[in-house]
C-alpha positions in Angstrom: -4.6 -22.3 9.2 -5.0 -23.8 5.8 -4.9 -21.0 3.2 -6.4 -23.2 0.6 -9.7 -23.2 2.4 -9.9 -19.5 1.9 -8.9 -19.7 -1.7 -5.5 -18.1 -1.0 -3.2 -20.6 -2.6 -0.6 -18.2 -4.1 3.0 -18.4 -3.0 2.8 -14.7 -1.8 0.0 -15.5 0.7 1.9 -18.6 1.9 5.0 -16.5 2.5 3.1 -13.7 4.3 1.4 -16.4 6.4 4.7 -17.9 7.3 6.2 -14.5 8.2 3.2 -13.5 10.3 3.4 -16.7 12.3 7.0 -16.5 13.0 7.8 -15.7 16.7 10.0 -12.7 17.5 12.7 -15.1 18.8 13.0 -17.0 15.6 12.9 -13.8 13.5 16.2 -12.8 15.0 17.8 -16.2 14.7 20.2 -16.1 11.8 21.0 -19.8 11.9 18.3 -21.0 9.5 18.4 -18.1 7.1 15.3 -16.4 8.5 14.2 -12.8 7.6 15.4 -10.0 9.7 13.2 -8.4 12.4 12.8 -5.3 10.4 11.7 -7.3 7.4 9.1 -9.1 9.5 8.0 -5.8 11.0 7.6 -4.2 7.5 5.7 -7.3 6.3 3.3 -7.1 9.2 2.8 -3.4 8.5 1.9 -4.1 4.9 -0.3 -7.0 5.7 -2.1 -4.9 8.4 -3.0 -2.2 5.8 -5.6 -3.6 3.4 -6.5 -1.5 0.4 -9.1 -1.4 -2.4 -8.1 -0.2 -5.8 -10.6 0.8 -8.4 -10.2 1.8 -12.0 -12.5 4.5 -13.5 -12.3 5.7 -17.2 -10.3 8.8 -16.2 -8.6 7.8 -12.9 -7.5 5.2 -10.4 -8.8 5.4 -6.8 -7.2 3.7 -3.8 -9.1 3.5 -0.6 -7.5 2.5 2.7 -9.1 2.4 6.1 -7.3 4.8 8.5 -9.6 4.9 11.6 -8.5 7.3 14.3 -5.7 8.9 12.3 -5.3 12.6 11.6 -4.3 13.9 8.2 -0.9 14.9 9.6 -0.2 11.3 10.6 -0.5 10.0 7.0 2.2 10.5 4.3 1.6 10.0 0.6 4.7 10.1 -1.7 5.6 9.2 -5.2 9.0 7.4 -5.4 11.0 6.4 -8.4 8.6 8.1 -10.8 5.8 5.5 -10.6 5.6 4.0 -7.1 2.9 5.4 -4.8 4.1 5.1 -1.1 1.5 5.5 1.7 2.8 5.4 5.3 2.2 6.6 8.8 2.0 5.7 12.4 -0.9 5.0 14.6 0.0 5.9 18.2 -1.4 4.6 21.4 -3.2 7.3 23.3 -1.7 8.5 26.6 -2.8 6.7 29.7 -4.8 8.8 32.1 -4.1 8.8 35.8 -5.7 5.9 37.5 -6.8 4.1 34.3 -5.6 0.7 33.3 -6.2 -1.3 30.2 -8.3 -4.5 30.6 -7.9 -5.3 26.9 -5.8 -3.8 24.1 -7.0 -4.9 20.7 -6.6 -1.9 18.4 -3.4 -2.0 16.3 -0.7 0.6 17.0 2.6 1.1 15.2 3.8 1.9 11.8 1.9 1.0 8.6 2.9 1.3 4.9 1.8 0.3 1.4 3.5 0.6 -1.9 1.7 0.5 -5.2 3.4 0.4 -8.6 1.4 2.7 -10.8 0.6 1.8 -14.4 2.2 3.6 -17.3 -0.9 5.7 -18.0 -1.0 7.1 -14.4 -0.4 10.9 -14.3 1.9 11.2 -11.2 1.5 15.0 -11.4 -2.3 14.7 -10.8 -2.5 12.9 -7.5 -4.9 14.0 -4.7 -5.5 12.5 -1.2 -8.5 13.0 1.0 -9.1 11.5 4.4 -12.8 11.4 5.4 -14.5 9.4 8.1 -11.4 7.3 8.7 -11.0 6.3 5.0 -8.1 7.6 2.9 -9.0 8.0 -0.8 -6.1 8.6 -3.1 -7.0 9.6 -6.7 -4.5 9.2 -9.5 -5.6 10.7 -12.8 -4.9 8.9 -16.0 -2.9 10.4 -18.9 -4.9 10.9 -22.0 -4.4 8.1 -24.6 -1.8 8.9 -27.2 -3.3 10.2 -30.4 -3.1 7.6 -33.3 -0.6 8.6 -35.9 -2.2 9.8 -39.1 -1.2 8.4 -42.4 0.5 10.8 -44.8 1.3 10.6 -48.4 5.0 10.9 -49.5 5.6 12.5 -52.8 7.7 10.4 -55.2 10.2 12.5 -57.2 11.7 11.6 -60.5 15.5 11.2 -60.4 
């Protein structure tokens, strides 16, 4: 697939595309300096979890599709003071007696996303709500710093 056709010419998309197209056999081959299997698995988990990020005057809102997941299957953490980490696992439902899959298209497995929050994000004011299969994480903004007022300094005679 030519990424330029889709307007995705950045090196990041090229690297992700390359990683996604690697076979499992070549991912474990260390002879040509390939990424490890866990790196490829994590890259797939990130690439398979698209997100929308919106900025409002008083907050940032991240929206991520999480169809079929319960609230307990999703973890939202703040790491290193300003990194928002969203992860979880989508599990395959148990097969019922006598049923067999004819087609399996829904993704299963772990997913994760990391977002570096801006300096004005209030990490103490983060809320997460999952409704109708969409996780909405709201991060409140810190109030802008007050401008320093000018002051007059008295000059004394020596």
